[in-house]
C-alpha positions in Angstrom: -36.5 -9.1 -1.7 -37.5 -5.7 -0.5 -38.4 -2.9 -2.9 -35.3 -0.9 -2.3 -33.1 -3.9 -3.1 -34.4 -4.3 -6.1 -34.3 -0.5 -7.0 -30.5 -0.9 -6.3 -30.1 -4.4 -8.4 -32.4 -2.8 -11.3 -30.0 0.6 -11.4 -27.2 -1.5 -11.2 -28.0 -3.4 -14.2 -29.2 -0.1 -16.1 -25.8 1.2 -15.4 -23.8 -1.8 -16.5 -25.9 -1.7 -19.9 -25.5 2.2 -20.5 -21.8 1.9 -19.4 -21.4 -0.9 -21.9 -22.9 1.4 -24.7 -20.4 3.8 -23.9 -21.8 6.4 -21.5 -19.5 7.3 -18.3 -21.2 7.5 -14.9 -21.1 11.4 -13.2 -23.3 10.7 -10.2 -25.3 8.1 -8.9 -28.7 8.7 -7.2 -28.7 12.8 -7.1 -31.1 14.1 -4.4 -32.3 17.5 -3.9 -35.3 18.8 -1.9 -37.2 18.8 -5.5 -36.6 15.2 -6.9 -33.9 12.6 -7.4 -32.2 11.4 -10.5 -31.5 8.0 -10.8 -27.8 8.3 -13.1 -25.9 11.0 -14.2 -23.7 10.3 -17.2 -21.9 11.5 -20.2 -22.6 10.5 -23.8 -20.1 12.1 -25.5 -20.4 15.7 -25.1 -24.4 15.1 -23.6 -25.1 15.0 -20.7 -27.9 12.3 -19.5 -30.2 12.4 -16.7 -31.3 9.0 -16.6 -34.4 7.6 -14.9 -34.9 4.1 -14.1 -38.0 2.3 -13.6 -38.6 -1.3 -12.9 -41.2 -3.3 -13.0 -42.6 -7.1 -12.6 -44.5 -7.1 -15.7 -46.7 -4.9 -17.6 -50.0 -5.4 -16.4 -50.6 -2.1 -15.5 -48.8 -0.2 -18.3 -45.0 -0.9 -18.1 -42.2 0.6 -16.7 -41.7 3.4 -19.0 -45.5 4.5 -18.9 -45.2 5.0 -15.2 -43.2 8.1 -15.5 -45.7 10.8 -15.2 -46.0 14.2 -15.9 -45.5 14.9 -12.2 -42.4 12.9 -12.2 -41.0 14.2 -15.1 -41.3 17.8 -13.4 -39.4 16.4 -10.4 -36.9 15.4 -12.5 -36.7 18.6 -14.2 -36.4 20.4 -10.8 -33.4 18.2 -9.6 -31.9 18.4 -13.3 -32.0 22.1 -12.8 -30.4 21.8 -9.2 -27.7 19.7 -10.2 -26.7 22.0 -13.1 -27.1 25.0 -10.8 -24.7 23.4 -7.9 -22.0 21.4 -10.4 -22.4 24.0 -13.2 -23.8 24.5 -16.8 -21.9 21.4 -18.7 -20.5 22.1 -22.4 -23.1 20.7 -24.9 -26.5 19.5 -24.7 -28.6 17.9 -22.2 -30.9 14.9 -22.5 -33.4 12.7 -20.4 -33.5 9.2 -20.8 -35.4 6.6 -19.5 -34.3 2.7 -18.9 -37.4 0.6 -18.5 -36.7 -3.0 -17.1 -39.7 -5.3 -17.0 -39.2 -8.6 -15.3 -36.7 -10.7 -17.6 -37.3 -8.6 -20.4 -34.4 -6.8 -22.8 -33.4 -3.5 -21.3 -35.3 -0.6 -23.1 -33.1 2.4 -23.2 -35.3 5.2 -24.0 -32.7 7.9 -25.6 -34.6 11.7 -25.1 -37.5 10.1 -23.3 -39.1 13.5 -23.0 -38.6 17.4 -23.6 -37.9 19.4 -20.5 -36.7 22.8 -20.2 -33.4 22.9 -17.8 -31.9 26.1 -18.5 
């Protein structure tokens, strides 16, 4: 299976998982010059920027460990752009990670990192 197809399946799995826990999808694969956000969702009054990471196994540190400071900066840049284009939402903003590793259960990390977006 191609890497792109695996990524799409991983994002679909993450989306189904989060929707099953009450989050509502606002946007899928938001792209701008500075980066990309896999899922933009609402959790009550909170806007949630979700990074989905997929790894076959934990051999090289696992899915969550692959979110480097550089990747966090690109996510923040994309989030700022999203908020500028779509308008600042009412309520707080947070960054979550959904880590998928092989056949392991979904690992949903809420508030995975603090990042200024205003």
